[in-house]
VEXSETOR-577638 format. One record per residue (C-alpha): x, y, z; residue in three letters. Coordinates in Angstrom, 1 decimal, always signed. Each point is the difference from the previous one (the first is absolute). Example, Ala and Ser with C-alpha at 12.3 -4.5 7.8 and 13.67 -1.06 7.14 Angstrom:
<sites>
{{+12.3, -4.5, +7.8}, "ALA"};
{{+1.4, +3.4, -0.7}, "SER"};
</sites>
This chain:
<sites>
{{-0.1, -0.1, +0.0}, "UNK"};
{{+2.6, +2.6, -1.0}, "UNK"};
{{+1.6, +1.2, -3.4}, "UNK"};
{{+3.4, -1.4, +1.0}, "UNK"};
{{-1.5, -3.5, -0.3}, "UNK"};
{{-1.6, +0.6, -3.5}, "UNK"};
{{+3.7, +1.6, -0.9}, "UNK"};
{{+1.0, -3.7, +0.5}, "UNK"};
{{-2.5, -1.7, -1.8}, "UNK"};
{{-1.0, +2.5, -2.9}, "UNK"};
{{+2.8, +2.7, -0.1}, "UNK"};
{{-1.1, +1.4, -3.5}, "UNK"};
{{-3.7, +0.3, +0.9}, "UNK"};
{{-1.2, +3.6, +0.1}, "UNK"};
{{-0.8, +0.9, +3.6}, "UNK"};
{{-1.4, +3.2, -1.2}, "UNK"};
{{-0.4, +1.9, -3.5}, "UNK"};
{{-0.4, +3.9, -0.2}, "UNK"};
{{-3.0, +0.5, -2.3}, "UNK"};
{{+0.6, +3.1, -1.9}, "UNK"};
{{+4.0, -0.5, -0.5}, "UNK"};
{{-0.2, -3.9, +0.1}, "UNK"};
{{+3.1, +0.0, +2.2}, "UNK"};
{{+0.0, -3.5, +1.6}, "UNK"};
{{+1.7, -1.3, +3.0}, "UNK"};
{{+0.5, -3.6, +0.8}, "UNK"};
{{-0.1, -1.9, +2.9}, "UNK"};
{{+4.1, -0.4, -0.2}, "UNK"};
{{+0.2, +3.7, -0.1}, "UNK"};
{{-2.4, +0.7, +2.5}, "UNK"};
{{+1.7, -2.4, +2.2}, "UNK"};
{{+3.6, +1.6, -0.7}, "UNK"};
{{-1.1, +3.4, +0.3}, "UNK"};
{{-1.7, -0.5, +3.3}, "UNK"};
{{+3.0, -1.7, +1.2}, "UNK"};
{{+2.3, +2.9, -1.0}, "UNK"};
{{-2.5, +2.5, +1.7}, "UNK"};
{{-0.2, -2.3, +3.3}, "UNK"};
{{+4.1, +0.3, -0.2}, "UNK"};
{{+0.0, +3.8, -0.4}, "UNK"};
{{-2.4, +0.6, +2.7}, "UNK"};
{{+2.1, -2.3, +2.4}, "UNK"};
{{+3.0, +2.0, -1.3}, "UNK"};
{{-1.3, +3.2, +1.0}, "UNK"};
{{-0.8, -1.2, +3.5}, "UNK"};
{{-3.6, -0.6, -0.3}, "UNK"};
{{-1.1, -3.1, +2.1}, "UNK"};
{{-3.5, -1.6, +0.5}, "UNK"};
{{-2.7, +2.2, +1.0}, "UNK"};
{{+1.6, +3.1, -1.2}, "UNK"};
{{-2.1, +1.9, -2.5}, "UNK"};
{{+0.5, +1.2, -3.6}, "UNK"};
{{-2.4, +2.4, -2.2}, "UNK"};
{{-0.5, +0.4, -3.6}, "UNK"};
{{-1.6, +2.4, -2.1}, "UNK"};
{{-0.7, -1.5, -3.4}, "UNK"};
{{-2.2, -0.3, -2.9}, "UNK"};
{{-1.0, -3.7, -1.4}, "UNK"};
{{+3.8, -0.3, -0.8}, "UNK"};
{{+1.8, -3.5, -1.0}, "UNK"};
{{+2.3, +0.4, +3.1}, "UNK"};
{{-2.9, +0.3, +2.2}, "UNK"};
{{-0.4, -3.7, +0.9}, "UNK"};
{{+3.7, -0.7, +0.1}, "UNK"};
{{+0.0, +2.4, +3.0}, "UNK"};
{{-3.1, -1.8, +1.6}, "UNK"};
{{+1.8, -3.1, -0.3}, "UNK"};
{{+3.6, +1.1, +1.0}, "UNK"};
{{-1.5, +1.7, +3.3}, "UNK"};
{{-2.3, -3.2, +0.7}, "UNK"};
{{+3.1, -2.2, -0.3}, "UNK"};
{{+1.9, +2.5, +2.5}, "UNK"};
{{-2.9, -0.1, +2.8}, "UNK"};
{{-0.5, +3.8, -0.8}, "UNK"};
{{-3.3, +1.9, +0.5}, "UNK"};
{{-0.6, +1.7, -3.4}, "UNK"};
{{-2.3, +2.9, -0.6}, "UNK"};
{{-1.4, +0.7, -3.7}, "UNK"};
{{-1.0, +3.7, -0.5}, "UNK"};
{{-2.5, +1.2, -2.4}, "UNK"};
{{+1.5, +1.8, -3.0}, "UNK"};
{{-3.0, +2.2, -0.1}, "UNK"};
{{+1.0, +1.9, +3.5}, "UNK"};
{{+1.9, +3.2, +0.3}, "UNK"};
{{+3.6, +0.2, +1.3}, "UNK"};
{{-1.4, +1.2, +3.3}, "UNK"};
{{-2.3, -2.7, +0.2}, "UNK"};
{{+2.9, -2.5, -0.9}, "UNK"};
{{+2.1, +1.6, +2.5}, "UNK"};
{{-2.4, -0.6, +2.7}, "UNK"};
{{-0.5, -3.6, -0.5}, "UNK"};
{{+4.0, -0.5, -0.6}, "UNK"};
{{+0.6, +1.5, +3.3}, "UNK"};
{{-3.1, -1.3, +1.8}, "UNK"};
{{+1.4, -3.7, -1.0}, "UNK"};
{{+3.4, +0.6, +1.1}, "UNK"};
{{+1.5, -1.0, -3.4}, "UNK"};
{{+3.8, -0.6, +0.0}, "UNK"};
{{-0.1, -0.3, -3.8}, "UNK"};
{{-2.1, +1.7, -2.7}, "UNK"};
{{-0.2, -0.9, -3.6}, "UNK"};
{{-1.8, +2.0, -2.9}, "UNK"};
{{+0.3, +0.4, -3.5}, "UNK"};
{{+0.8, +2.5, -2.9}, "UNK"};
{{-3.4, -0.3, -1.3}, "UNK"};
{{-1.0, +2.0, +3.4}, "UNK"};
{{+3.3, +2.1, +0.0}, "UNK"};
{{-1.8, +3.3, +0.3}, "UNK"};
{{-1.8, -1.2, +3.5}, "UNK"};
{{+3.3, -1.7, +0.8}, "UNK"};
{{+1.9, +3.1, -0.1}, "UNK"};
{{-2.5, +1.9, +2.0}, "UNK"};
{{-0.1, -2.8, +2.5}, "UNK"};
{{+3.8, -0.6, +0.4}, "UNK"};
{{+0.5, +3.0, +2.5}, "UNK"};
{{-2.9, -1.4, +2.3}, "UNK"};
{{+1.9, -3.3, +0.0}, "UNK"};
{{+3.4, +1.1, +1.9}, "UNK"};
{{-0.4, -2.6, +2.7}, "UNK"};
{{-0.3, -2.8, -2.5}, "UNK"};
{{+3.7, -1.4, -0.4}, "UNK"};
{{-0.7, -1.7, -3.3}, "UNK"};
{{-1.8, +1.5, -3.3}, "UNK"};
{{-0.1, -1.6, -3.2}, "UNK"};
{{-1.5, +0.8, -3.5}, "UNK"};
{{-1.0, -2.7, -2.5}, "UNK"};
{{+0.5, +0.9, -4.0}, "UNK"};
{{+2.4, +2.9, +0.8}, "UNK"};
{{+0.9, +2.6, +2.9}, "UNK"};
{{-0.7, +3.4, +1.0}, "UNK"};
{{+2.1, +1.8, +2.8}, "UNK"};
{{-0.9, -1.9, +3.4}, "UNK"};
{{-0.1, -3.2, -1.2}, "UNK"};
{{+2.3, -2.8, -1.1}, "UNK"};
{{-0.4, -2.6, -2.9}, "UNK"};
{{-1.9, -3.1, +1.1}, "UNK"};
{{+0.9, -2.2, -2.8}, "UNK"};
{{+3.6, +0.8, +0.7}, "UNK"};
{{-0.2, -0.8, +3.8}, "UNK"};
{{-1.9, -3.0, -0.8}, "UNK"};
{{+2.4, -1.5, -2.8}, "UNK"};
{{+2.9, +0.1, +2.2}, "UNK"};
{{-1.7, -2.8, +2.3}, "UNK"};
{{+0.4, -3.6, -0.1}, "UNK"};
{{-3.2, -2.0, -1.3}, "UNK"};
{{+0.4, -2.5, +2.7}, "UNK"};
{{-2.4, -0.3, +3.0}, "UNK"};
{{+0.8, +1.8, +3.1}, "UNK"};
{{+0.9, -2.3, +3.2}, "UNK"};
{{-2.9, +1.4, +2.2}, "UNK"};
{{-2.9, +0.0, -2.2}, "UNK"};
{{-3.5, +0.7, +1.8}, "UNK"};
{{-3.2, +0.9, -1.4}, "UNK"};
{{-0.8, +3.9, +0.1}, "UNK"};
{{-3.3, +1.4, -0.8}, "UNK"};
{{-1.7, +3.4, -1.3}, "UNK"};
{{-1.1, +2.8, +2.3}, "UNK"};
{{-2.2, +1.9, -2.4}, "UNK"};
{{-1.8, +3.3, +0.7}, "UNK"};
{{-4.1, +0.5, -0.2}, "UNK"};
{{-0.7, +2.3, -2.7}, "UNK"};
{{-1.0, +2.9, +2.5}, "UNK"};
{{-3.4, +0.5, -1.3}, "UNK"};
{{-1.0, +1.1, +3.9}, "UNK"};
{{+3.1, +1.8, +1.0}, "UNK"};
{{+3.9, -0.6, +0.1}, "UNK"};
{{+0.9, -3.6, -1.3}, "UNK"};
{{+0.5, -2.7, +2.4}, "UNK"};
{{+2.8, -2.7, -0.3}, "UNK"};
{{-1.6, -3.3, +0.5}, "UNK"};
{{+2.6, -2.4, +1.9}, "UNK"};
{{-1.2, -3.5, +0.3}, "UNK"};
{{+1.2, -2.0, +3.0}, "UNK"};
{{+1.6, -3.1, -1.4}, "UNK"};
{{+2.4, -2.6, +1.4}, "UNK"};
{{+3.4, -0.4, -1.6}, "UNK"};
{{-0.3, -2.4, -2.9}, "UNK"};
{{+2.1, -1.7, -2.6}, "UNK"};
{{-0.1, +1.8, -3.3}, "UNK"};
{{-1.9, -2.9, -1.8}, "UNK"};
{{-2.8, -0.2, +2.7}, "UNK"};
{{-3.7, -0.6, -0.9}, "UNK"};
{{-2.8, +2.9, +0.7}, "UNK"};
{{-3.5, +0.3, -0.2}, "UNK"};
{{-0.3, +1.9, -3.1}, "UNK"};
{{+2.1, -2.7, -1.8}, "UNK"};
{{-2.8, -2.5, +1.3}, "UNK"};
{{-2.7, +2.3, -1.4}, "UNK"};
{{+1.9, +0.6, -3.4}, "UNK"};
{{+0.6, -3.5, -0.4}, "UNK"};
{{-3.0, -2.1, +1.4}, "UNK"};
{{-2.9, +2.7, -0.8}, "UNK"};
{{+1.5, +1.9, -3.1}, "UNK"};
{{+1.8, -3.1, -1.4}, "UNK"};
{{+3.2, +1.5, -0.5}, "UNK"};
{{+3.1, -1.9, -0.8}, "UNK"};
{{+3.3, -0.1, -2.2}, "UNK"};
{{-2.4, +0.2, -2.9}, "UNK"};
{{-1.5, +3.3, +1.0}, "UNK"};
{{+0.2, +3.1, -2.2}, "UNK"};
{{-1.0, +2.9, +2.2}, "UNK"};
{{-0.9, +3.2, -1.6}, "UNK"};
{{+0.6, +2.8, +2.6}, "UNK"};
{{-1.2, +3.6, -1.2}, "UNK"};
{{+0.4, +1.8, +3.2}, "UNK"};
{{+2.7, +1.9, +1.7}, "UNK"};
{{+2.4, -2.4, +1.9}, "UNK"};
{{+0.5, +2.1, +3.0}, "UNK"};
{{-3.6, -0.8, +0.9}, "UNK"};
{{-0.2, -2.9, +2.4}, "UNK"};
{{-2.3, -2.5, -2.2}, "UNK"};
{{+2.0, +0.5, -3.2}, "UNK"};
{{+3.3, -0.3, +1.9}, "UNK"};
{{-1.3, -3.4, +2.0}, "UNK"};
{{-1.6, -1.4, -2.7}, "UNK"};
{{+2.8, +0.2, -2.5}, "UNK"};
{{+2.3, -1.3, +2.7}, "UNK"};
{{-2.2, -2.9, +0.5}, "UNK"};
{{+0.2, -0.9, -3.6}, "UNK"};
{{+3.5, +0.1, +0.1}, "UNK"};
{{+0.3, -2.4, +3.1}, "UNK"};
{{-2.3, -2.5, -2.2}, "UNK"};
{{+2.4, +0.5, -2.8}, "UNK"};
{{-2.8, +1.7, -2.4}, "UNK"};
{{+0.9, +3.1, -2.4}, "UNK"};
{{-1.6, +3.5, +0.8}, "UNK"};
{{-0.5, +2.4, -2.8}, "UNK"};
{{+0.3, +3.3, +1.3}, "UNK"};
{{-1.6, +3.1, -1.5}, "UNK"};
{{+1.8, +3.2, +0.5}, "UNK"};
{{-3.2, +2.0, -0.1}, "UNK"};
{{-3.6, -1.2, -0.4}, "UNK"};
{{-2.0, +0.5, -3.2}, "UNK"};
{{-3.4, -1.8, -0.4}, "UNK"};
{{+0.4, -1.0, -3.6}, "UNK"};
{{+3.8, -0.9, +0.3}, "UNK"};
{{-0.6, -2.4, +3.1}, "UNK"};
{{-2.6, -1.8, -2.3}, "UNK"};
{{+2.7, -0.3, -2.7}, "UNK"};
{{+2.6, -1.3, +2.5}, "UNK"};
{{-2.6, -2.7, +1.4}, "UNK"};
{{-0.1, -1.2, -3.6}, "UNK"};
{{+3.7, +0.2, -0.7}, "UNK"};
{{+1.1, -1.7, +2.9}, "UNK"};
{{-2.8, -2.3, +0.4}, "UNK"};
{{-0.2, +1.2, +3.7}, "UNK"};
{{-1.5, -2.3, +2.4}, "UNK"};
{{-0.3, +2.2, +3.0}, "UNK"};
{{-0.4, +3.7, +0.7}, "UNK"};
{{-1.2, +2.2, +2.9}, "UNK"};
{{-1.8, +3.5, -0.9}, "UNK"};
{{-1.9, +2.5, +2.0}, "UNK"};
{{-3.7, +1.0, -0.8}, "UNK"};
{{+1.0, +3.4, -1.8}, "UNK"};
{{+1.9, -2.3, -2.4}, "UNK"};
{{-3.2, -2.2, -0.7}, "UNK"};
{{-1.8, +3.2, -0.6}, "UNK"};
{{+2.3, +1.3, -2.5}, "UNK"};
{{+0.1, -3.6, -1.6}, "UNK"};
{{-3.9, +0.3, -0.3}, "UNK"};
{{+0.0, +3.5, -1.4}, "UNK"};
{{+2.3, -0.8, -3.1}, "UNK"};
{{-1.9, -0.1, -2.9}, "UNK"};
{{-1.2, -3.6, -0.9}, "UNK"};
{{+2.1, -0.3, -3.2}, "UNK"};
{{+3.2, +0.7, +2.2}, "UNK"};
{{-1.4, -1.9, +3.2}, "UNK"};
{{-0.8, -3.3, -1.8}, "UNK"};
{{+2.9, -0.5, -2.8}, "UNK"};
{{+2.5, -1.1, +2.5}, "UNK"};
{{-0.1, -3.7, +1.1}, "UNK"};
{{-0.1, -0.4, +3.9}, "UNK"};
{{-0.9, -3.5, +0.0}, "UNK"};
{{+3.4, -1.0, +1.5}, "UNK"};
{{-1.0, +1.8, +3.5}, "UNK"};
{{-0.9, -2.8, +2.6}, "UNK"};
{{+0.0, +2.4, +3.0}, "UNK"};
{{-0.6, +3.7, +0.3}, "UNK"};
{{+0.3, +1.4, +3.5}, "UNK"};
{{-1.3, +3.4, +1.2}, "UNK"};
{{+0.2, +2.1, +3.2}, "UNK"};
{{+1.1, +3.4, +1.4}, "UNK"};
{{-3.3, +1.7, -0.5}, "UNK"};
{{-4.1, -0.7, -0.2}, "UNK"};
{{-1.1, -1.5, -3.2}, "UNK"};
{{-3.5, +1.4, -1.2}, "UNK"};
{{-2.3, -3.1, -0.7}, "UNK"};
{{-0.8, +0.9, -3.7}, "UNK"};
{{+3.7, +0.2, -0.6}, "UNK"};
{{+0.9, -3.3, +1.5}, "UNK"};
{{-3.0, -2.0, -1.4}, "UNK"};
{{+1.3, +1.6, -3.7}, "UNK"};
{{+3.3, -1.6, +0.6}, "UNK"};
{{-1.1, -3.2, +1.1}, "UNK"};
{{-2.3, +0.2, -3.0}, "UNK"};
{{+3.0, +0.7, -2.4}, "UNK"};
{{+3.1, -2.0, +1.5}, "UNK"};
{{-2.2, -2.8, +1.9}, "UNK"};
{{-0.2, -1.2, +3.2}, "UNK"};
{{+3.9, +0.5, +0.7}, "UNK"};
{{-0.2, +3.1, +2.3}, "UNK"};
{{+1.2, -0.3, +3.5}, "UNK"};
{{-0.5, +3.0, +2.4}, "UNK"};
{{+1.7, +0.6, +3.3}, "UNK"};
{{+0.0, +2.6, +2.7}, "UNK"};
{{+2.9, +0.6, +2.1}, "UNK"};
{{+2.8, +2.9, +0.7}, "UNK"};
{{+3.5, +0.5, -0.1}, "UNK"};
{{-0.2, -0.8, +3.6}, "UNK"};
{{-0.4, -3.9, -0.8}, "UNK"};
{{-2.2, -0.2, +3.1}, "UNK"};
{{-2.8, -2.0, -1.6}, "UNK"};
{{-1.5, -1.1, -3.2}, "UNK"};
{{-3.1, -0.5, -1.8}, "UNK"};
{{-0.6, -1.8, -3.3}, "UNK"};
{{-2.6, -0.9, -2.3}, "UNK"};
{{+0.0, -1.8, -3.6}, "UNK"};
{{-2.5, +0.8, -2.6}, "UNK"};
{{-2.9, -2.5, +1.0}, "UNK"};
{{+0.1, +1.3, +3.6}, "UNK"};
{{-0.2, +3.7, -1.1}, "UNK"};
{{-3.0, -0.8, -2.4}, "UNK"};
{{-1.8, -1.6, +2.9}, "UNK"};
{{+0.9, +3.0, +2.4}, "UNK"};
{{+0.2, +2.9, -2.4}, "UNK"};
{{+2.3, +2.9, +1.4}, "UNK"};
{{+1.8, -2.2, +2.5}, "UNK"};
{{+3.9, -0.2, +0.3}, "UNK"};
{{-0.1, -3.4, +1.5}, "UNK"};
{{+0.3, -2.0, +2.9}, "UNK"};
{{+3.0, +0.0, +2.4}, "UNK"};
{{+2.8, -2.3, -1.1}, "UNK"};
{{+2.6, +1.7, +2.4}, "UNK"};
{{-1.1, +0.9, +3.3}, "UNK"};
{{-3.7, +0.2, +1.2}, "UNK"};
{{-2.5, +3.0, -0.6}, "UNK"};
{{-1.5, +2.0, +2.6}, "UNK"};
{{-2.3, +2.8, -0.5}, "UNK"};
{{-0.4, +2.5, +2.9}, "UNK"};
{{-1.6, +3.4, +0.8}, "UNK"};
{{+1.8, +3.2, +1.0}, "UNK"};
{{+0.0, -1.4, +4.0}, "UNK"};
{{+1.8, -3.0, -1.4}, "UNK"};
{{-2.9, -2.4, +0.6}, "UNK"};
{{-0.6, -2.8, -2.5}, "UNK"};
{{-3.0, +0.5, -2.3}, "UNK"};
{{-2.3, -2.6, -1.2}, "UNK"};
{{-0.1, -1.4, -3.6}, "UNK"};
{{-0.9, +2.4, -2.6}, "UNK"};
{{+0.5, +3.1, +2.1}, "UNK"};
{{+2.6, +2.5, -1.3}, "UNK"};
{{+3.3, +1.1, +2.2}, "UNK"};
{{+3.6, +0.1, +0.0}, "UNK"};
{{+1.6, -3.0, -1.5}, "UNK"};
{{+2.7, -1.9, +2.3}, "UNK"};
{{+2.1, -3.1, -0.5}, "UNK"};
{{+0.6, -2.4, +2.9}, "UNK"};
{{+2.9, -2.4, +0.0}, "UNK"};
{{+1.7, +1.3, -3.0}, "UNK"};
{{+3.5, +1.3, -0.5}, "UNK"};
{{+1.5, +2.5, +2.6}, "UNK"};
{{+1.4, +3.4, -1.5}, "UNK"};
{{+0.9, +3.5, +1.5}, "UNK"};
{{+0.3, +3.3, -1.7}, "UNK"};
{{+3.6, +0.8, +0.2}, "UNK"};
{{+0.8, +2.6, +2.3}, "UNK"};
{{-3.7, +0.8, +0.6}, "UNK"};
{{-1.2, -1.9, +3.3}, "UNK"};
{{-3.2, +2.2, -0.1}, "UNK"};
{{-1.1, -1.0, -3.3}, "UNK"};
{{+0.7, -3.5, +0.8}, "UNK"};
{{-1.9, +0.2, +3.1}, "UNK"};
{{-3.2, +1.7, -2.1}, "UNK"};
{{+0.2, -3.0, -2.1}, "UNK"};
{{-0.7, -2.3, +2.9}, "UNK"};
{{-3.2, -1.3, +1.5}, "UNK"};
{{+0.3, -0.5, +3.7}, "UNK"};
{{+0.0, -3.6, -0.5}, "UNK"};
{{+3.0, +0.6, -2.3}, "UNK"};
{{-1.7, -0.4, -3.4}, "UNK"};
{{+1.3, +2.2, -2.5}, "UNK"};
{{-1.8, +2.2, -2.9}, "UNK"};
{{+0.9, +1.7, -3.0}, "UNK"};
{{-2.6, +2.7, +0.8}, "UNK"};
{{-2.7, -1.3, -2.5}, "UNK"};
{{-3.9, -0.5, +0.6}, "UNK"};
{{-2.0, -2.9, -1.0}, "UNK"};
{{-2.3, -2.8, +1.1}, "UNK"};
{{+0.2, -3.8, -0.1}, "UNK"};
{{-3.0, -1.8, -1.8}, "UNK"};
{{-1.7, -3.4, +1.3}, "UNK"};
{{+2.7, -1.9, -1.9}, "UNK"};
{{+2.8, +1.6, +1.3}, "UNK"};
{{+0.9, +2.1, -2.8}, "UNK"};
{{+1.3, +3.7, +0.7}, "UNK"};
{{-1.6, +3.0, -1.9}, "UNK"};
{{+2.0, +3.4, +0.3}, "UNK"};
{{-2.1, +3.3, -0.2}, "UNK"};
{{+2.8, +2.2, +0.4}, "UNK"};
{{+3.1, +1.4, +1.7}, "UNK"};
{{-1.0, +1.3, +3.5}, "UNK"};
{{+1.9, +3.2, -0.7}, "UNK"};
{{-2.4, +1.1, -2.7}, "UNK"};
{{-3.3, -0.8, +1.4}, "UNK"};
{{-2.3, +3.2, -0.5}, "UNK"};
{{-2.0, +1.2, +2.7}, "UNK"};
{{-3.0, +2.1, -1.0}, "UNK"};
{{-2.5, +1.0, +2.3}, "UNK"};
{{+1.1, -2.5, +2.6}, "UNK"};
{{-0.4, -3.0, -2.8}, "UNK"};
{{+3.1, -1.9, -1.0}, "UNK"};
{{+0.6, -0.3, -3.8}, "UNK"};
{{+2.5, -2.3, -1.4}, "UNK"};
{{+0.8, +1.5, -3.5}, "UNK"};
{{+1.1, -3.3, -1.6}, "UNK"};
{{-3.7, -0.6, -1.2}, "UNK"};
{{-0.1, +3.3, -1.9}, "UNK"};
{{+3.5, -0.7, -1.5}, "UNK"};
{{-0.9, -3.6, -1.0}, "UNK"};
{{-3.2, +1.3, -1.8}, "UNK"};
{{+1.8, +3.4, -1.8}, "UNK"};
{{+2.6, -2.4, -1.6}, "UNK"};
{{-2.3, -1.6, -1.8}, "UNK"};
{{-1.4, +3.1, -1.7}, "UNK"};
{{+1.0, -0.1, -3.9}, "UNK"};
{{+1.6, +3.5, +0.6}, "UNK"};
{{+2.2, -0.6, +3.1}, "UNK"};
{{+3.4, -1.0, -0.2}, "UNK"};
{{+0.9, +0.3, +3.9}, "UNK"};
{{-1.6, +1.3, +3.0}, "UNK"};
{{+0.2, +0.8, +3.6}, "UNK"};
{{-2.7, +0.9, +2.4}, "UNK"};
{{+0.5, +1.6, +3.6}, "UNK"};
{{-1.3, +2.3, +2.6}, "UNK"};
{{+0.1, +3.5, -0.5}, "UNK"};
{{-0.9, +3.0, +2.6}, "UNK"};
{{-3.8, +0.8, +0.4}, "UNK"};
{{-0.8, +2.8, +2.5}, "UNK"};
{{-3.4, -2.0, +0.9}, "UNK"};
{{+0.9, -3.7, -0.2}, "UNK"};
{{+3.6, +0.0, +0.6}, "UNK"};
{{+0.9, -1.7, -3.1}, "UNK"};
{{-1.6, -0.6, -3.5}, "UNK"};
{{+1.1, -2.2, -2.6}, "UNK"};
{{+2.3, +1.0, -2.8}, "UNK"};
{{+0.9, -1.8, -3.0}, "UNK"};
{{+3.2, +0.9, -2.2}, "UNK"};
{{-0.2, -1.7, -3.5}, "UNK"};
{{+2.5, -0.7, -2.6}, "UNK"};
{{-2.3, +0.0, -3.0}, "UNK"};
{{+0.8, -2.0, -3.3}, "UNK"};
{{-0.1, +3.2, -1.9}, "UNK"};
{{+1.1, +3.1, +1.9}, "UNK"};
{{-1.6, +2.2, -2.5}, "UNK"};
{{-3.4, -1.3, +1.3}, "UNK"};
{{+0.6, +1.0, +3.6}, "UNK"};
{{-2.5, +2.6, +1.0}, "UNK"};
{{-3.0, +0.4, +1.7}, "UNK"};
{{-2.4, -2.0, -2.1}, "UNK"};
{{+2.5, -3.0, +0.3}, "UNK"};
{{-0.1, +0.6, +3.9}, "UNK"};
{{-3.7, +0.0, -0.1}, "UNK"};
{{-0.2, -3.4, -1.9}, "UNK"};
{{+2.3, -1.4, +2.5}, "UNK"};
{{-2.1, +0.9, +3.1}, "UNK"};
{{-3.0, -1.1, -1.7}, "UNK"};
{{+1.5, -3.4, -0.8}, "UNK"};
{{+1.1, -0.3, +3.6}, "UNK"};
{{-3.4, +0.6, +1.3}, "UNK"};
{{-1.4, -2.5, -2.3}, "UNK"};
{{+1.8, -2.5, +2.0}, "UNK"};
{{+0.9, +1.3, +3.4}, "UNK"};
{{-2.1, +1.9, +2.6}, "UNK"};
{{+0.6, +3.5, -0.4}, "UNK"};
{{+2.1, +0.4, +3.5}, "UNK"};
{{+2.6, -2.3, -1.7}, "UNK"};
{{+0.3, +2.1, -3.3}, "UNK"};
{{+2.3, +2.7, -0.8}, "UNK"};
{{-1.7, +3.5, +0.5}, "UNK"};
{{+2.7, +1.4, -2.3}, "UNK"};
{{+2.8, -1.4, -2.6}, "UNK"};
{{+2.9, +1.7, -1.0}, "UNK"};
{{+2.2, -0.6, -2.8}, "UNK"};
{{+3.5, -1.2, -0.4}, "UNK"};
{{+2.3, -1.0, -2.9}, "UNK"};
{{+1.6, -2.7, +1.8}, "UNK"};
{{-0.2, -1.0, +3.6}, "UNK"};
{{+3.0, -0.5, +2.3}, "UNK"};
{{+0.3, -4.1, +0.0}, "UNK"};
{{+2.8, -1.9, +1.2}, "UNK"};
{{+1.3, -2.2, -2.7}, "UNK"};
{{-1.4, -3.0, +2.0}, "UNK"};
{{-3.4, +1.2, -0.4}, "UNK"};
{{-0.2, +1.6, +3.5}, "UNK"};
{{-1.8, +3.6, -0.3}, "UNK"};
{{+1.4, +2.7, +2.2}, "UNK"};
{{-3.5, +1.3, +0.9}, "UNK"};
{{+2.0, +2.0, +2.7}, "UNK"};
{{+1.3, +2.4, -2.5}, "UNK"};
{{-3.4, +0.6, -1.4}, "UNK"};
{{-1.8, +0.3, +3.3}, "UNK"};
{{+2.4, +2.3, +1.5}, "UNK"};
{{-0.6, +2.5, -2.8}, "UNK"};
{{-3.5, +0.5, +1.3}, "UNK"};
{{+1.2, +0.5, +3.5}, "UNK"};
{{+2.7, +2.4, -0.1}, "UNK"};
{{+0.1, +2.8, +2.5}, "UNK"};
{{-1.8, -2.3, +2.6}, "UNK"};
{{+1.7, -1.2, +3.2}, "UNK"};
{{-2.7, -2.6, +0.5}, "UNK"};
{{-1.5, -2.6, -2.8}, "UNK"};
{{-3.2, -0.1, +1.9}, "UNK"};
{{-2.2, +3.1, -0.7}, "UNK"};
</sites>
């Protein structure tokens, strides 16, 4: 269960292929480079449990770094390439990185970042250098390709996307393990998703995000091949499925929406019949969107709910979802507990905070207060989401607690209106949240990215409000709609709703009227 094993058995087999450039890294090359990197880390004095950080686009060197750190027992933090220099600097400082790696592709931000990293002893750049950085390739090339003597498994410490405040470093509490140890994700990917050495895994998302990073590394543990898209494009994705005969993939619901809004002559011209398993997560999926995807791709779609924290996991296949539409599955890691604001367990069908009991333990790095806030008095942990469990044990999410709207004393979860609006033919993307109302405290606002910005205006806003009121009670519907050419989404599909919402609360000390 490690690339070094596959390097011995199938040295020339591709471990991964960069989709656009075609650059291929074989298992032999991955094994040798990860050994050199582990040797470099030791030569610089880094030992097990030390931290490193890297700030990269979907770069061919990304997984060489991950596996090198993994073999050396290091805790590695992959940082979003979309962040500003100040945001990156905060994470590097917060995680206590002793080594930092970036790329020439991000040179402008790297140059701005260099003065913020004075305490980081070792700073490297891939594909060239700018002042403040040394050549990564040169440093690695000078090391032997043999295994270090004290290999021990390292792991990631990733930061939450910061949609509700400062990003939080998620540090799993893990006992020391050999580098080829088994783990729950491997059991899930192999036994439930059917991944093995024959898997061709198409990865369309940024690699610094938890799911793409961990799933791709699982594919490499199993001896399959990953095809890594440098950037997501809906039609290009479909072309790559056909070209590489992809068997497995993981996407987010916004990608489903992009596929379905392609013209039929574009969408249906590519053969996607090789797909055996398509996994989605990260954000709620509107029921009509998922129905359409199952109708197109067949009953190969799996959904799960979990977070970077890894404290629990729910899962469902297509048949289970069709029988419980809107569910994110039953617990396969941990046990579900639904609680009210006082911490009391709620009966079946009632909505409250979702906790996992008996799941993996984690901490928020350098933040005992946030760690404590995520815990129930009985030790259960939560990601801050709201939902209910039906009679068959399937979890249905209603929203993130942070975005609940309270209007006239009534709790409104905006996910229902968002799920409805996204299915309107004129809507490409949308966000629903609360804005100040002097009489009711908050009222419901929608911000919409239209398919055609030229149509944005009062007539379309009225049409969309009327559309909502045909299907939802008036209190759940937007009272007004604004338009944006593009909403601030993370490449993983998560919406930075806070950035939109904060515009409407500027100048107020409190978010409660």
